[in-house]
PDB file with SEQRES, HELIX, SHEET and CRYST1 records, atoms N, CA, C and O in Angstrom:
SEQRES   1 A   83  UNK UNK UNK UNK UNK UNK UNK UNK UNK UNK UNK UNK UNK          
SEQRES   2 A   83  UNK UNK UNK UNK UNK UNK UNK UNK UNK UNK UNK UNK UNK          
SEQRES   3 A   83  UNK UNK UNK UNK UNK UNK UNK UNK UNK UNK UNK UNK UNK          
SEQRES   4 A   83  UNK UNK UNK UNK UNK UNK UNK UNK UNK UNK UNK UNK UNK          
SEQRES   5 A   83  UNK UNK UNK UNK UNK UNK UNK UNK UNK UNK UNK UNK UNK          
SEQRES   6 A   83  UNK UNK UNK UNK UNK UNK UNK UNK UNK UNK UNK UNK UNK          
SEQRES   7 A   83  UNK UNK UNK UNK UNK                                          
HELIX    1 AA1 UNK A    4  UNK A   14  1                                  11    
HELIX    2 AA2 UNK A   18  UNK A   23  1                                   6    
HELIX    3 AA3 UNK A   52  UNK A   62  1                                  11    
HELIX    4 AA4 UNK A   66  UNK A   81  1                                  16    
SHEET    1 AA1 3 UNK A  32  UNK A  36  0                                        
SHEET    2 AA1 3 UNK A  47  UNK A  51  1                                        
SHEET    3 AA1 3 UNK A  43  UNK A  44 -1                                        
CRYST1    1.000    1.000    1.000  90.00  90.00  90.00 P 1           1          
ATOM      1  N   UNK A   1     -22.265  17.485 -21.007  1.00  0.00           N  
ATOM      2  CA  UNK A   1     -21.487  16.848 -19.964  1.00  0.00           C  
ATOM      3  C   UNK A   1     -21.677  17.638 -18.673  1.00  0.00           C  
ATOM      4  O   UNK A   1     -21.494  18.855 -18.663  1.00  0.00           O  
ATOM      5  N   UNK A   2     -22.038  16.966 -17.590  1.00  0.00           N  
ATOM      6  CA  UNK A   2     -22.239  17.685 -16.324  1.00  0.00           C  
ATOM      7  C   UNK A   2     -20.922  18.218 -15.767  1.00  0.00           C  
ATOM      8  O   UNK A   2     -19.847  17.691 -16.053  1.00  0.00           O  
ATOM      9  N   UNK A   3     -21.031  19.260 -14.978  1.00  0.00           N  
ATOM     10  CA  UNK A   3     -19.845  19.810 -14.333  1.00  0.00           C  
ATOM     11  C   UNK A   3     -19.352  18.828 -13.278  1.00  0.00           C  
ATOM     12  O   UNK A   3     -20.103  17.958 -12.838  1.00  0.00           O  
ATOM     13  N   UNK A   4     -18.111  18.964 -12.877  1.00  0.00           N  
ATOM     14  CA  UNK A   4     -17.541  18.098 -11.854  1.00  0.00           C  
ATOM     15  C   UNK A   4     -18.358  18.169 -10.566  1.00  0.00           C  
ATOM     16  O   UNK A   4     -18.558  17.157  -9.895  1.00  0.00           O  
ATOM     17  N   UNK A   5     -18.826  19.360 -10.229  1.00  0.00           N  
ATOM     18  CA  UNK A   5     -19.604  19.543  -9.005  1.00  0.00           C  
ATOM     19  C   UNK A   5     -20.922  18.770  -9.040  1.00  0.00           C  
ATOM     20  O   UNK A   5     -21.404  18.332  -7.996  1.00  0.00           O  
ATOM     21  N   UNK A   6     -21.513  18.597 -10.230  1.00  0.00           N  
ATOM     22  CA  UNK A   6     -22.815  17.920 -10.348  1.00  0.00           C  
ATOM     23  C   UNK A   6     -22.684  16.437 -10.718  1.00  0.00           C  
ATOM     24  O   UNK A   6     -23.678  15.711 -10.712  1.00  0.00           O  
ATOM     25  N   UNK A   7     -21.479  15.988 -11.036  1.00  0.00           N  
ATOM     26  CA  UNK A   7     -21.261  14.632 -11.520  1.00  0.00           C  
ATOM     27  C   UNK A   7     -21.799  13.578 -10.544  1.00  0.00           C  
ATOM     28  O   UNK A   7     -22.425  12.610 -10.976  1.00  0.00           O  
ATOM     29  N   UNK A   8     -21.571  13.747  -9.260  1.00  0.00           N  
ATOM     30  CA  UNK A   8     -22.030  12.783  -8.263  1.00  0.00           C  
ATOM     31  C   UNK A   8     -23.548  12.694  -8.255  1.00  0.00           C  
ATOM     32  O   UNK A   8     -24.103  11.598  -8.177  1.00  0.00           O  
ATOM     33  N   UNK A   9     -24.223  13.832  -8.336  1.00  0.00           N  
ATOM     34  CA  UNK A   9     -25.690  13.846  -8.346  1.00  0.00           C  
ATOM     35  C   UNK A   9     -26.238  13.176  -9.599  1.00  0.00           C  
ATOM     36  O   UNK A   9     -27.179  12.386  -9.513  1.00  0.00           O  
ATOM     37  N   UNK A  10     -25.676  13.471 -10.740  1.00  0.00           N  
ATOM     38  CA  UNK A  10     -26.135  12.881 -11.996  1.00  0.00           C  
ATOM     39  C   UNK A  10     -25.929  11.366 -11.972  1.00  0.00           C  
ATOM     40  O   UNK A  10     -26.807  10.611 -12.390  1.00  0.00           O  
ATOM     41  N   UNK A  11     -24.772  10.924 -11.486  1.00  0.00           N  
ATOM     42  CA  UNK A  11     -24.486   9.489 -11.400  1.00  0.00           C  
ATOM     43  C   UNK A  11     -25.495   8.799 -10.480  1.00  0.00           C  
ATOM     44  O   UNK A  11     -25.959   7.700 -10.784  1.00  0.00           O  
ATOM     45  N   UNK A  12     -25.833   9.432  -9.366  1.00  0.00           N  
ATOM     46  CA  UNK A  12     -26.802   8.848  -8.432  1.00  0.00           C  
ATOM     47  C   UNK A  12     -28.173   8.714  -9.078  1.00  0.00           C  
ATOM     48  O   UNK A  12     -28.831   7.687  -8.913  1.00  0.00           O  
ATOM     49  N   UNK A  13     -28.609   9.713  -9.797  1.00  0.00           N  
ATOM     50  CA  UNK A  13     -29.906   9.668 -10.472  1.00  0.00           C  
ATOM     51  C   UNK A  13     -29.933   8.562 -11.520  1.00  0.00           C  
ATOM     52  O   UNK A  13     -30.938   7.866 -11.668  1.00  0.00           O  
ATOM     53  N   UNK A  14     -28.833   8.401 -12.245  1.00  0.00           N  
ATOM     54  CA  UNK A  14     -28.757   7.372 -13.287  1.00  0.00           C  
ATOM     55  C   UNK A  14     -28.482   5.975 -12.732  1.00  0.00           C  
ATOM     56  O   UNK A  14     -28.636   4.981 -13.441  1.00  0.00           O  
ATOM     57  N   UNK A  15     -28.074   5.903 -11.463  1.00  0.00           N  
ATOM     58  CA  UNK A  15     -27.759   4.612 -10.855  1.00  0.00           C  
ATOM     59  C   UNK A  15     -26.450   4.022 -11.346  1.00  0.00           C  
ATOM     60  O   UNK A  15     -26.296   2.802 -11.410  1.00  0.00           O  
ATOM     61  N   UNK A  16     -25.501   4.892 -11.695  1.00  0.00           N  
ATOM     62  CA  UNK A  16     -24.196   4.436 -12.166  1.00  0.00           C  
ATOM     63  C   UNK A  16     -23.107   5.043 -11.281  1.00  0.00           C  
ATOM     64  O   UNK A  16     -23.359   5.969 -10.510  1.00  0.00           O  
ATOM     65  N   UNK A  17     -21.904   4.510 -11.405  1.00  0.00           N  
ATOM     66  CA  UNK A  17     -20.780   5.054 -10.653  1.00  0.00           C  
ATOM     67  C   UNK A  17     -20.308   6.364 -11.276  1.00  0.00           C  
ATOM     68  O   UNK A  17     -20.322   6.528 -12.496  1.00  0.00           O  
ATOM     69  N   UNK A  18     -19.891   7.293 -10.417  1.00  0.00           N  
ATOM     70  CA  UNK A  18     -19.382   8.573 -10.896  1.00  0.00           C  
ATOM     71  C   UNK A  18     -18.159   8.368 -11.770  1.00  0.00           C  
ATOM     72  O   UNK A  18     -18.022   9.031 -12.798  1.00  0.00           O  
ATOM     73  N   UNK A  19     -17.265   7.461 -11.384  1.00  0.00           N  
ATOM     74  CA  UNK A  19     -16.049   7.209 -12.172  1.00  0.00           C  
ATOM     75  C   UNK A  19     -16.390   6.668 -13.556  1.00  0.00           C  
ATOM     76  O   UNK A  19     -15.695   6.970 -14.526  1.00  0.00           O  
ATOM     77  N   UNK A  20     -17.450   5.875 -13.656  1.00  0.00           N  
ATOM     78  CA  UNK A  20     -17.867   5.376 -14.964  1.00  0.00           C  
ATOM     79  C   UNK A  20     -18.415   6.517 -15.813  1.00  0.00           C  
ATOM     80  O   UNK A  20     -18.077   6.641 -16.990  1.00  0.00           O  
ATOM     81  N   UNK A  21     -19.259   7.347 -15.213  1.00  0.00           N  
ATOM     82  CA  UNK A  21     -19.866   8.458 -15.936  1.00  0.00           C  
ATOM     83  C   UNK A  21     -18.797   9.453 -16.407  1.00  0.00           C  
ATOM     84  O   UNK A  21     -18.846   9.935 -17.539  1.00  0.00           O  
ATOM     85  N   UNK A  22     -17.857   9.747 -15.553  1.00  0.00           N  
ATOM     86  CA  UNK A  22     -16.850  10.755 -15.862  1.00  0.00           C  
ATOM     87  C   UNK A  22     -15.752  10.225 -16.778  1.00  0.00           C  
ATOM     88  O   UNK A  22     -15.354  10.899 -17.728  1.00  0.00           O  
ATOM     89  N   UNK A  23     -15.257   9.009 -16.492  1.00  0.00           N  
ATOM     90  CA  UNK A  23     -14.073   8.514 -17.199  1.00  0.00           C  
ATOM     91  C   UNK A  23     -14.281   7.190 -17.934  1.00  0.00           C  
ATOM     92  O   UNK A  23     -13.379   6.716 -18.625  1.00  0.00           O  
ATOM     93  N   UNK A  24     -15.467   6.591 -17.788  1.00  0.00           N  
ATOM     94  CA  UNK A  24     -15.702   5.293 -18.420  1.00  0.00           C  
ATOM     95  C   UNK A  24     -15.091   4.132 -17.666  1.00  0.00           C  
ATOM     96  O   UNK A  24     -14.983   3.032 -18.208  1.00  0.00           O  
ATOM     97  N   UNK A  25     -14.686   4.360 -16.412  1.00  0.00           N  
ATOM     98  CA  UNK A  25     -14.050   3.318 -15.604  1.00  0.00           C  
ATOM     99  C   UNK A  25     -15.074   2.255 -15.208  1.00  0.00           C  
ATOM    100  O   UNK A  25     -16.110   2.573 -14.623  1.00  0.00           O  
ATOM    101  N   UNK A  26     -14.785   1.012 -15.523  1.00  0.00           N  
ATOM    102  CA  UNK A  26     -15.670  -0.102 -15.166  1.00  0.00           C  
ATOM    103  C   UNK A  26     -15.511  -0.451 -13.692  1.00  0.00           C  
ATOM    104  O   UNK A  26     -14.457  -0.175 -13.119  1.00  0.00           O  
ATOM    105  N   UNK A  27     -16.509  -1.045 -13.061  1.00  0.00           N  
ATOM    106  CA  UNK A  27     -17.811  -1.387 -13.605  1.00  0.00           C  
ATOM    107  C   UNK A  27     -18.739  -0.181 -13.659  1.00  0.00           C  
ATOM    108  O   UNK A  27     -18.532   0.820 -12.973  1.00  0.00           O  
ATOM    109  N   UNK A  28     -19.761  -0.304 -14.490  1.00  0.00           N  
ATOM    110  CA  UNK A  28     -20.708   0.792 -14.665  1.00  0.00           C  
ATOM    111  C   UNK A  28     -21.532   1.014 -13.394  1.00  0.00           C  
ATOM    112  O   UNK A  28     -21.724   2.147 -12.955  1.00  0.00           O  
ATOM    113  N   UNK A  29     -22.007  -0.071 -12.822  1.00  0.00           N  
ATOM    114  CA  UNK A  29     -22.853   0.016 -11.627  1.00  0.00           C  
ATOM    115  C   UNK A  29     -22.026  -0.269 -10.379  1.00  0.00           C  
ATOM    116  O   UNK A  29     -21.083  -1.059 -10.424  1.00  0.00           O  
ATOM    117  N   UNK A  30     -22.375   0.367  -9.272  1.00  0.00           N  
ATOM    118  CA  UNK A  30     -21.613   0.126  -8.046  1.00  0.00           C  
ATOM    119  C   UNK A  30     -21.796  -1.310  -7.563  1.00  0.00           C  
ATOM    120  O   UNK A  30     -22.864  -1.903  -7.717  1.00  0.00           O  
ATOM    121  N   UNK A  31     -20.731  -1.854  -6.977  1.00  0.00           N  
ATOM    122  CA  UNK A  31     -20.814  -3.180  -6.366  1.00  0.00           C  
ATOM    123  C   UNK A  31     -21.397  -3.010  -4.969  1.00  0.00           C  
ATOM    124  O   UNK A  31     -21.144  -2.016  -4.289  1.00  0.00           O  
ATOM    125  N   UNK A  32     -22.158  -3.968  -4.570  1.00  0.00           N  
ATOM    126  CA  UNK A  32     -22.726  -3.968  -3.222  1.00  0.00           C  
ATOM    127  C   UNK A  32     -22.280  -5.236  -2.516  1.00  0.00           C  
ATOM    128  O   UNK A  32     -22.169  -6.296  -3.132  1.00  0.00           O  
ATOM    129  N   UNK A  33     -22.027  -5.119  -1.233  1.00  0.00           N  
ATOM    130  CA  UNK A  33     -21.584  -6.286  -0.474  1.00  0.00           C  
ATOM    131  C   UNK A  33     -22.523  -6.520   0.695  1.00  0.00           C  
ATOM    132  O   UNK A  33     -22.877  -5.597   1.429  1.00  0.00           O  
ATOM    133  N   UNK A  34     -22.914  -7.767   0.850  1.00  0.00           N  
ATOM    134  CA  UNK A  34     -23.688  -8.177   2.021  1.00  0.00           C  
ATOM    135  C   UNK A  34     -22.730  -8.890   2.959  1.00  0.00           C  
ATOM    136  O   UNK A  34     -22.120  -9.891   2.582  1.00  0.00           O  
ATOM    137  N   UNK A  35     -22.593  -8.383   4.174  1.00  0.00           N  
ATOM    138  CA  UNK A  35     -21.702  -9.014   5.142  1.00  0.00           C  
ATOM    139  C   UNK A  35     -22.505 -10.060   5.889  1.00  0.00           C  
ATOM    140  O   UNK A  35     -23.555  -9.770   6.464  1.00  0.00           O  
ATOM    141  N   UNK A  36     -21.993 -11.284   5.870  1.00  0.00           N  
ATOM    142  CA  UNK A  36     -22.685 -12.412   6.495  1.00  0.00           C  
ATOM    143  C   UNK A  36     -21.746 -13.109   7.455  1.00  0.00           C  
ATOM    144  O   UNK A  36     -20.527 -13.059   7.296  1.00  0.00           O  
ATOM    145  N   UNK A  37     -22.320 -13.761   8.453  1.00  0.00           N  
ATOM    146  CA  UNK A  37     -21.522 -14.486   9.439  1.00  0.00           C  
ATOM    147  C   UNK A  37     -20.820 -15.676   8.798  1.00  0.00           C  
ATOM    148  O   UNK A  37     -19.630 -15.890   9.029  1.00  0.00           O  
ATOM    149  N   UNK A  38     -21.535 -16.442   8.005  1.00  0.00           N  
ATOM    150  CA  UNK A  38     -20.959 -17.589   7.320  1.00  0.00           C  
ATOM    151  C   UNK A  38     -20.323 -17.122   6.023  1.00  0.00           C  
ATOM    152  O   UNK A  38     -20.687 -16.069   5.500  1.00  0.00           O  
ATOM    153  N   UNK A  39     -19.378 -17.890   5.496  1.00  0.00           N  
ATOM    154  CA  UNK A  39     -18.738 -17.505   4.242  1.00  0.00           C  
ATOM    155  C   UNK A  39     -19.726 -17.661   3.105  1.00  0.00           C  
ATOM    156  O   UNK A  39     -20.116 -18.785   2.790  1.00  0.00           O  
ATOM    157  N   UNK A  40     -20.147 -16.571   2.475  1.00  0.00           N  
ATOM    158  CA  UNK A  40     -21.103 -16.623   1.374  1.00  0.00           C  
ATOM    159  C   UNK A  40     -20.443 -17.150   0.096  1.00  0.00           C  
ATOM    160  O   UNK A  40     -19.222 -17.107  -0.059  1.00  0.00           O  
ATOM    161  N   UNK A  41     -21.282 -17.643  -0.804  1.00  0.00           N  
ATOM    162  CA  UNK A  41     -20.733 -18.195  -2.039  1.00  0.00           C  
ATOM    163  C   UNK A  41     -21.444 -17.693  -3.278  1.00  0.00           C  
ATOM    164  O   UNK A  41     -21.279 -18.274  -4.350  1.00  0.00           O  
ATOM    165  N   UNK A  42     -22.229 -16.636  -3.170  1.00  0.00           N  
ATOM    166  CA  UNK A  42     -22.994 -16.218  -4.339  1.00  0.00           C  
ATOM    167  C   UNK A  42     -22.588 -14.842  -4.842  1.00  0.00           C  
ATOM    168  O   UNK A  42     -22.215 -13.958  -4.071  1.00  0.00           O  
ATOM    169  N   UNK A  43     -22.672 -14.690  -6.155  1.00  0.00           N  
ATOM    170  CA  UNK A  43     -22.473 -13.417  -6.833  1.00  0.00           C  
ATOM    171  C   UNK A  43     -23.679 -13.233  -7.726  1.00  0.00           C  
ATOM    172  O   UNK A  43     -23.944 -14.086  -8.573  1.00  0.00           O  
ATOM    173  N   UNK A  44     -24.425 -12.144  -7.567  1.00  0.00           N  
ATOM    174  CA  UNK A  44     -25.568 -11.897  -8.442  1.00  0.00           C  
ATOM    175  C   UNK A  44     -25.895 -10.415  -8.461  1.00  0.00           C  
ATOM    176  O   UNK A  44     -25.741  -9.718  -7.458  1.00  0.00           O  
ATOM    177  N   UNK A  45     -26.342  -9.949  -9.595  1.00  0.00           N  
ATOM    178  CA  UNK A  45     -26.788  -8.558  -9.746  1.00  0.00           C  
ATOM    179  C   UNK A  45     -25.794  -7.547  -9.187  1.00  0.00           C  
ATOM    180  O   UNK A  45     -26.172  -6.650  -8.433  1.00  0.00           O  
ATOM    181  N   UNK A  46     -24.504  -7.693  -9.564  1.00  0.00           N  
ATOM    182  CA  UNK A  46     -23.469  -6.779  -9.068  1.00  0.00           C  
ATOM    183  C   UNK A  46     -23.389  -6.770  -7.546  1.00  0.00           C  
ATOM    184  O   UNK A  46     -23.031  -5.758  -6.943  1.00  0.00           O  
ATOM    185  N   UNK A  47     -23.717  -7.883  -6.936  1.00  0.00           N  
ATOM    186  CA  UNK A  47     -23.703  -7.970  -5.484  1.00  0.00           C  
ATOM    187  C   UNK A  47     -22.811  -9.134  -5.088  1.00  0.00           C  
ATOM    188  O   UNK A  47     -22.863 -10.204  -5.695  1.00  0.00           O  
ATOM    189  N   UNK A  48     -22.004  -8.920  -4.081  1.00  0.00           N  
ATOM    190  CA  UNK A  48     -21.105  -9.962  -3.594  1.00  0.00           C  
ATOM    191  C   UNK A  48     -21.322 -10.114  -2.097  1.00  0.00           C  
ATOM    192  O   UNK A  48     -21.520  -9.127  -1.389  1.00  0.00           O  
ATOM    193  N   UNK A  49     -21.285 -11.328  -1.626  1.00  0.00           N  
ATOM    194  CA  UNK A  49     -21.396 -11.575  -0.200  1.00  0.00           C  
ATOM    195  C   UNK A  49     -20.013 -11.788   0.381  1.00  0.00           C  
ATOM    196  O   UNK A  49     -19.204 -12.511  -0.200  1.00  0.00           O  
ATOM    197  N   UNK A  50     -19.727 -11.170   1.518  1.00  0.00           N  
ATOM    198  CA  UNK A  50     -18.448 -11.382   2.176  1.00  0.00           C  
ATOM    199  C   UNK A  50     -18.682 -11.649   3.652  1.00  0.00           C  
ATOM    200  O   UNK A  50     -19.663 -11.190   4.239  1.00  0.00           O  
ATOM    201  N   UNK A  51     -17.769 -12.395   4.234  1.00  0.00           N  
ATOM    202  CA  UNK A  51     -17.886 -12.699   5.654  1.00  0.00           C  
ATOM    203  C   UNK A  51     -17.345 -11.532   6.477  1.00  0.00           C  
ATOM    204  O   UNK A  51     -16.711 -10.622   5.942  1.00  0.00           O  
ATOM    205  N   UNK A  52     -17.598 -11.571   7.760  1.00  0.00           N  
ATOM    206  CA  UNK A  52     -17.092 -10.534   8.661  1.00  0.00           C  
ATOM    207  C   UNK A  52     -15.567 -10.533   8.642  1.00  0.00           C  
ATOM    208  O   UNK A  52     -14.951  -9.467   8.638  1.00  0.00           O  
ATOM    209  N   UNK A  53     -14.949 -11.718   8.631  1.00  0.00           N  
ATOM    210  CA  UNK A  53     -13.486 -11.799   8.584  1.00  0.00           C  
ATOM    211  C   UNK A  53     -12.943 -11.186   7.293  1.00  0.00           C  
ATOM    212  O   UNK A  53     -11.929 -10.488   7.321  1.00  0.00           O  
ATOM    213  N   UNK A  54     -13.606 -11.440   6.161  1.00  0.00           N  
ATOM    214  CA  UNK A  54     -13.178 -10.865   4.891  1.00  0.00           C  
ATOM    215  C   UNK A  54     -13.306  -9.341   4.911  1.00  0.00           C  
ATOM    216  O   UNK A  54     -12.460  -8.641   4.356  1.00  0.00           O  
ATOM    217  N   UNK A  55     -14.345  -8.834   5.540  1.00  0.00           N  
ATOM    218  CA  UNK A  55     -14.525  -7.386   5.645  1.00  0.00           C  
ATOM    219  C   UNK A  55     -13.414  -6.760   6.480  1.00  0.00           C  
ATOM    220  O   UNK A  55     -12.888  -5.705   6.126  1.00  0.00           O  
ATOM    221  N   UNK A  56     -13.054  -7.407   7.590  1.00  0.00           N  
ATOM    222  CA  UNK A  56     -11.957  -6.907   8.423  1.00  0.00           C  
ATOM    223  C   UNK A  56     -10.649  -6.899   7.639  1.00  0.00           C  
ATOM    224  O   UNK A  56      -9.868  -5.952   7.735  1.00  0.00           O  
ATOM    225  N   UNK A  57     -10.413  -7.951   6.866  1.00  0.00           N  
ATOM    226  CA  UNK A  57      -9.206  -8.029   6.055  1.00  0.00           C  
ATOM    227  C   UNK A  57      -9.178  -6.915   5.010  1.00  0.00           C  
ATOM    228  O   UNK A  57      -8.133  -6.307   4.775  1.00  0.00           O  
ATOM    229  N   UNK A  58     -10.314  -6.651   4.390  1.00  0.00           N  
ATOM    230  CA  UNK A  58     -10.395  -5.579   3.406  1.00  0.00           C  
ATOM    231  C   UNK A  58     -10.106  -4.222   4.031  1.00  0.00           C  
ATOM    232  O   UNK A  58      -9.401  -3.405   3.439  1.00  0.00           O  
ATOM    233  N   UNK A  59     -10.640  -3.977   5.215  1.00  0.00           N  
ATOM    234  CA  UNK A  59     -10.371  -2.707   5.907  1.00  0.00           C  
ATOM    235  C   UNK A  59      -8.877  -2.566   6.193  1.00  0.00           C  
ATOM    236  O   UNK A  59      -8.315  -1.483   6.029  1.00  0.00           O  
ATOM    237  N   UNK A  60      -8.236  -3.646   6.616  1.00  0.00           N  
ATOM    238  CA  UNK A  60      -6.792  -3.612   6.879  1.00  0.00           C  
ATOM    239  C   UNK A  60      -6.017  -3.357   5.604  1.00  0.00           C  
ATOM    240  O   UNK A  60      -5.077  -2.562   5.595  1.00  0.00           O  
ATOM    241  N   UNK A  61      -6.398  -4.020   4.534  1.00  0.00           N  
ATOM    242  CA  UNK A  61      -5.732  -3.867   3.238  1.00  0.00           C  
ATOM    243  C   UNK A  61      -5.800  -2.415   2.760  1.00  0.00           C  
ATOM    244  O   UNK A  61      -4.813  -1.884   2.251  1.00  0.00           O  
ATOM    245  N   UNK A  62      -6.942  -1.782   2.920  1.00  0.00           N  
ATOM    246  CA  UNK A  62      -7.123  -0.412   2.439  1.00  0.00           C  
ATOM    247  C   UNK A  62      -6.287   0.592   3.218  1.00  0.00           C  
ATOM    248  O   UNK A  62      -6.070   1.707   2.743  1.00  0.00           O  
ATOM    249  N   UNK A  63      -5.811   0.220   4.409  1.00  0.00           N  
ATOM    250  CA  UNK A  63      -4.959   1.116   5.201  1.00  0.00           C  
ATOM    251  C   UNK A  63      -3.488   1.018   4.794  1.00  0.00           C  
ATOM    252  O   UNK A  63      -2.671   1.830   5.227  1.00  0.00           O  
ATOM    253  N   UNK A  64      -3.149   0.030   3.964  1.00  0.00           N  
ATOM    254  CA  UNK A  64      -1.768  -0.145   3.524  1.00  0.00           C  
ATOM    255  C   UNK A  64      -1.403   0.873   2.451  1.00  0.00           C  
ATOM    256  O   UNK A  64      -2.274   1.445   1.795  1.00  0.00           O  
ATOM    257  N   UNK A  65      -0.118   1.086   2.287  1.00  0.00           N  
ATOM    258  CA  UNK A  65       0.351   1.958   1.205  1.00  0.00           C  
ATOM    259  C   UNK A  65       0.133   1.252  -0.135  1.00  0.00           C  
ATOM    260  O   UNK A  65      -0.115   0.047  -0.177  1.00  0.00           O  
ATOM    261  N   UNK A  66       0.228   2.001  -1.211  1.00  0.00           N  
ATOM    262  CA  UNK A  66       0.067   1.434  -2.553  1.00  0.00           C  
ATOM    263  C   UNK A  66       1.112   0.337  -2.792  1.00  0.00           C  
ATOM    264  O   UNK A  66       0.803  -0.700  -3.379  1.00  0.00           O  
ATOM    265  N   UNK A  67       2.331   0.565  -2.343  1.00  0.00           N  
ATOM    266  CA  UNK A  67       3.397  -0.418  -2.514  1.00  0.00           C  
ATOM    267  C   UNK A  67       3.083  -1.700  -1.740  1.00  0.00           C  
ATOM    268  O   UNK A  67       3.276  -2.802  -2.255  1.00  0.00           O  
ATOM    269  N   UNK A  68       2.602  -1.555  -0.511  1.00  0.00           N  
ATOM    270  CA  UNK A  68       2.252  -2.719   0.295  1.00  0.00           C  
ATOM    271  C   UNK A  68       1.079  -3.480  -0.330  1.00  0.00           C  
ATOM    272  O   UNK A  68       1.076  -4.711  -0.347  1.00  0.00           O  
ATOM    273  N   UNK A  69       0.094  -2.755  -0.838  1.00  0.00           N  
ATOM    274  CA  UNK A  69      -1.041  -3.403  -1.497  1.00  0.00           C  
ATOM    275  C   UNK A  69      -0.565  -4.199  -2.705  1.00  0.00           C  
ATOM    276  O   UNK A  69      -1.047  -5.305  -2.950  1.00  0.00           O  
ATOM    277  N   UNK A  70       0.372  -3.645  -3.456  1.00  0.00           N  
ATOM    278  CA  UNK A  70       0.912  -4.332  -4.621  1.00  0.00           C  
ATOM    279  C   UNK A  70       1.596  -5.635  -4.214  1.00  0.00           C  
ATOM    280  O   UNK A  70       1.433  -6.654  -4.885  1.00  0.00           O  
ATOM    281  N   UNK A  71       2.355  -5.611  -3.127  1.00  0.00           N  
ATOM    282  CA  UNK A  71       3.011  -6.823  -2.641  1.00  0.00           C  
ATOM    283  C   UNK A  71       1.992  -7.881  -2.220  1.00  0.00           C  
ATOM    284  O   UNK A  71       2.165  -9.064  -2.512  1.00  0.00           O  
ATOM    285  N   UNK A  72       0.937  -7.455  -1.538  1.00  0.00           N  
ATOM    286  CA  UNK A  72      -0.121  -8.379  -1.119  1.00  0.00           C  
ATOM    287  C   UNK A  72      -0.790  -8.989  -2.344  1.00  0.00           C  
ATOM    288  O   UNK A  72      -1.057 -10.190  -2.367  1.00  0.00           O  
ATOM    289  N   UNK A  73      -1.064  -8.181  -3.358  1.00  0.00           N  
ATOM    290  CA  UNK A  73      -1.679  -8.694  -4.590  1.00  0.00           C  
ATOM    291  C   UNK A  73      -0.788  -9.739  -5.239  1.00  0.00           C  
ATOM    292  O   UNK A  73      -1.273 -10.784  -5.672  1.00  0.00           O  
ATOM    293  N   UNK A  74       0.514  -9.469  -5.312  1.00  0.00           N  
ATOM    294  CA  UNK A  74       1.452 -10.420  -5.901  1.00  0.00           C  
ATOM    295  C   UNK A  74       1.489 -11.721  -5.103  1.00  0.00           C  
ATOM    296  O   UNK A  74       1.543 -12.806  -5.681  1.00  0.00           O  
ATOM    297  N   UNK A  75       1.460 -11.612  -3.786  1.00  0.00           N  
ATOM    298  CA  UNK A  75       1.468 -12.792  -2.928  1.00  0.00           C  
ATOM    299  C   UNK A  75       0.222 -13.645  -3.156  1.00  0.00           C  
ATOM    300  O   UNK A  75       0.309 -14.867  -3.282  1.00  0.00           O  
ATOM    301  N   UNK A  76      -0.927 -12.994  -3.208  1.00  0.00           N  
ATOM    302  CA  UNK A  76      -2.183 -13.724  -3.432  1.00  0.00           C  
ATOM    303  C   UNK A  76      -2.158 -14.407  -4.793  1.00  0.00           C  
ATOM    304  O   UNK A  76      -2.537 -15.573  -4.910  1.00  0.00           O  
ATOM    305  N   UNK A  77      -1.715 -13.694  -5.819  1.00  0.00           N  
ATOM    306  CA  UNK A  77      -1.644 -14.286  -7.151  1.00  0.00           C  
ATOM    307  C   UNK A  77      -0.688 -15.479  -7.183  1.00  0.00           C  
ATOM    308  O   UNK A  77      -0.935 -16.456  -7.891  1.00  0.00           O  
ATOM    309  N   UNK A  78       0.398 -15.399  -6.421  1.00  0.00           N  
ATOM    310  CA  UNK A  78       1.329 -16.537  -6.393  1.00  0.00           C  
ATOM    311  C   UNK A  78       0.687 -17.750  -5.733  1.00  0.00           C  
ATOM    312  O   UNK A  78       0.954 -18.881  -6.140  1.00  0.00           O  
ATOM    313  N   UNK A  79      -0.145 -17.541  -4.734  1.00  0.00           N  
ATOM    314  CA  UNK A  79      -0.869 -18.655  -4.102  1.00  0.00           C  
ATOM    315  C   UNK A  79      -1.856 -19.284  -5.076  1.00  0.00           C  
ATOM    316  O   UNK A  79      -1.993 -20.506  -5.132  1.00  0.00           O  
ATOM    317  N   UNK A  80      -2.542 -18.440  -5.841  1.00  0.00           N  
ATOM    318  CA  UNK A  80      -3.532 -18.939  -6.788  1.00  0.00           C  
ATOM    319  C   UNK A  80      -2.855 -19.754  -7.889  1.00  0.00           C  
ATOM    320  O   UNK A  80      -3.380 -20.784  -8.315  1.00  0.00           O  
ATOM    321  N   UNK A  81      -1.698 -19.297  -8.345  1.00  0.00           N  
ATOM    322  CA  UNK A  81      -0.987 -19.986  -9.435  1.00  0.00           C  
ATOM    323  C   UNK A  81      -0.436 -21.332  -8.996  1.00  0.00           C  
ATOM    324  O   UNK A  81      -0.231 -22.209  -9.835  1.00  0.00           O  
ATOM    325  N   UNK A  82      -0.188 -21.523  -7.686  1.00  0.00           N  
ATOM    326  CA  UNK A  82       0.374 -22.780  -7.205  1.00  0.00           C  
ATOM    327  C   UNK A  82      -0.672 -23.857  -7.001  1.00  0.00           C  
ATOM    328  O   UNK A  82      -0.326 -24.999  -6.695  1.00  0.00           O  
ATOM    329  N   UNK A  83      -1.942 -23.522  -7.163  1.00  0.00           N  
ATOM    330  CA  UNK A  83      -3.013 -24.519  -6.984  1.00  0.00           C  
ATOM    331  C   UNK A  83      -2.990 -25.543  -8.083  1.00  0.00           C  
ATOM    332  O   UNK A  83      -3.816 -26.455  -8.094  1.00  0.00           O  
TER     333      UNK A  83                                                      
END                                                                             
């Protein structure tokens, strides 16, 4: 097992996420996002396309506290369930 200091390097060489290598946290491979002007609709090879607006929203979401993020997640799930 590599030391904590070398874990990032070993993960990079293997092409896997450090969290997966160290703790088994999924996904194994890092997700990649292509930012596009139009709203993309494809998912392939661990790659997701997102629009510029979606990227801005994600940046805003990541600045929220854990409690605020939890509330946003609950709100989104409630919208999905009402469809």
